[in-house]
N, C-alpha and C positions, 0 to 999 in steps of 0.2 A: 469317913470324913478325913481322918488323919492320913490314910493312904493317898487320898486325892491331893491333899495339901503337900505331902511329901513328893508326889509325882510332879506337881506343878513347880515346886522348888528345884527339883532335880533337872527338869527341862530348862528352867531359867538359867541354872548354873551351867548346864551343858551349852546353852546358846552363847554365854559369855566366854566360855573356854574356846569354842570354835571361832568366835569373833576375834579373840586375842591371838590365836594361832594364825588366823588369816592375815591379821595386821602385821604380826611378826614376820611372816613369810614375805609379805609385800615390802617391808622395810629391807629385808635381806636382798631382794632383787633390784631395788630402786638405785639408780645411778645419780649421785649428787651433782647439782649444778648451781650456777649463780642464783642468788637470792633465796635458796633453800635455807631453812633454819634448823640447826641441829643442837642437841643437848649432849654434852660430854661429861662423863663422870669418871674420875680416877679413884678407885676404892681406897679408903683410909687416908685420902687427901682431899677433904671437903673444900679446901681453899682453891682447888683446881677445877671444881665443878662449875659449869656455866653453860648458858645458851649463847650460840654464836650464829650469825648470819653469814653465809658464804658471799664473798664480794664478787663483783662483775668479772674478775679475772679467775674465779674459781678457787680462791684461796681463803684461809682463815688465819687469824693471829691467836696463838695459844701461849700461856705463860711458860717460861723457861726455854721453850724451843722455838719461839718466834713464829714466822710465817710458814704455813704448811699448805701445799697444793692438795686440794681434795676433790676438785672437779673431775668427773669421770670415774670416781671410785664409789663402791658400795659402802654401807656402814661397817661391814665386817673388815673391809680393806682399810678403812680409816682407823678403826680400832687398832689393827695390826701396825699401821704406819706410826701413829702417835705413840703406841707402846714401845716400838723400837727406838724412836727418837728420845723418849724419856729414859729408857733403860740405858741408853748410850752413855749419859753423863750425870743423870740426876736421881732416878728412882730404880731400885733393884726390882726386877720382875713386876712392873706395874700392871694392874688389872684395869683395863680401859673399857668403858661401855659408851656406845654412840647410839642415840635415838633421834629419829627425824621428828621435829616439832611441827614443821609446816612445809608443804610441797609447793614450790613456786616456779621451778625451772622448766619442768617437762609438762607440756599441756597438749591436749588434742581438742579440736573444736568439732562438735557434732551438730549438724544443721539439717533442716528439712523435716521430713515426715517421721519424726520420733516424738515420744511423749514429752520429753524434757530436753529440748535443744539448748546448747550453750557450751562454754568451755569446761573441760574436765582435766584434773591433774592426773598425769600418768604415774601412779604410785608404784608401779611394778611393770614388768614385761607383760604386754597385753595384746591379744589378737583382736580382729575386727568384731567378732561376735561378742566378746567380753566388753569391748568399748561401747557397742550399741546397747548392751544390757545396762550399763551405767546410766544411759540416757532414757531408760524405761522401756526400751524395745521399740519395734516398728509400729506405726499406725496402720490401720487397715488399708489406707489409701496409698501406702508406700509402693514404689516401683519395684520390680524384680531386680533391677540393676542399680547398685549404689556406686558412688565414685569416691575414691580417696585422692584428694588433691595434695600432692607432695612437691612443693616448690623447690626449684633448684637455686633460685636467687636468695641469698641470706637476708636481704632487706624485706623479703616477703614473708619470712618464716614466723614473724611475731604476731600475725593476725590471721583471722579466718579468711579463707579465699574461696570464691565460687569457681566452678569449672570454667566458666567463660573468661575468667581473668588470667588463665595460664595456658600454656601450649598443651597439645594432646599428649606429648611425651611426659608431662608431669601429672597425668591422670591415670590412676589404676582403676579399672572397671571390674566389678565383682557381681556375679549372679547370686545375690544374698539369699533369696528365698529357696533356691535349690540347695544352697549350703546348709540352711537351717533344717530343711526337710530330710536331708541325707547326712545327718550329723555323724553317723558311724562310718561313712564312706571314706576310705583313706585318701582318695583323690581330692575330695572336697576339703578334708582336713588340711591337706598340703596347700590348698588355695586360700585357706583362712589365714591371711598374712598378718604379720606383726605390725602394730601401729607404732609410729615413730613420733618423737617430739616435733611439733609444728604441723603435723598432718591436720587436714580438714576432711571429715567424713561427711559427704553430702548425700542425703537420701531424697531423691526427687519424688514428686507426686506421680503416681502411675499414669502412663499414657494408655489410652483404651483403643480397642477395636471392637467391631460388632459382627455378630454372625446371626443370620436370619434364614428362614426357610426350612428345608428338610434336613435338620440336624437334631440330635437328641435333646440338646439343651440350648436353645436359642438365647441370646442375650449379649451383654457387653463383658469384655474380659481385658485383663491387664496385658498390654503388649510387651513382648520381650525382643530385644535387639536381634535382628537377623532371622526371626521366626518365619517359617515358610507357610504357604497357603494350607498345606496338609496339616501342619502343626496347629494352625488356627482352628481348622475344622475339628481336629482331634480334641482340642481344648473345650470345644462346645459339645463334646460327647460323641463325635463322629457322625457319619451319614445315617439317615433312616433307610428303611427298605425302599421307600418311594423316591429317594433322591436320584436326580439326574446328574450323575457325577461329571459327565463330559461337558456340561453347560454351566458350570460354576462361574459366577461373575463377581468382580470386585469393583465397588464404587469408591472412587477416590476424589478428594477435593484438590483441584489443581488450578492455581491462579484465579481463585474465586469462583470456579465452575466445577460442577460434578462431572466426572469422566468415568465411563463404564469400561472396564478392562477385562479381557479374557486371559487369565494366567494359567499356566500349567501348575500342578500341585506342588512342584518343587521350587517355584519362584517365591521370593520374599514378599511379604505384605509390609505396609507402613502404618504408623500410628494414625488412628482416625478412620482407617479403611472400614468399609462395610462389606462383608462377604455374604453373597446371596446364593443359596443352594436351591434351585428350582425343583419342582415335582415332576417326576416322569409319569407320562400317561400311557405308557406302553407296558 
């Protein structure tokens, strides 16, 4: 009983240590900006200890040294800067500590097919997969392709933006499910780009295509941009032995009508297409 209690206490203590270290690391990486709130402590000088909110110009006002630009700096850089200013005329070798009390300046919006959509504070340098983890991860209905909307106009940066609100040059497209499935792949890691302040990560609902007839696993599947007819058939498990490969048809909705197409296997399909693989009788 005592051993079990000790083990539980040890695990709980370990959890808090790990959480503390993670928070400390996050604070070290975070770049301070307007409206962030920081706590500044000068050891052995309690009269200088205070919480301060960064103004819209990225500056704070501190006793003895006056106005200090801190926007764009990390907590470690702010500690060094305030220490140097105090040491210059007022306190010999001051020991300064800066802690972030609230994150307000850097945010990312995560929308669409995630468990907990909404705005999130960027408390440290963060890539796309880490940002999606904050939102609880992808829902099963999520598309293979997600979009990062990164507006060029400063007046758009303060709110969440849908892809249709911006130009194509302001949209970064990522095949997220491939990235998650091939986490150890160096190429995929390189494409797991860093999220920036003002980004909107949009996860659309998966667009579907259908495969029926002589394939191993007939059914509906999530469409991927640019996928070929052969890729679609492979997704459905490939041809059966009875498949008549030369007579594959694609049924597509066009202008309110169903159109039957004969495509070669290297041609792209579209969302909503139905691929029909007939049986060979020879």
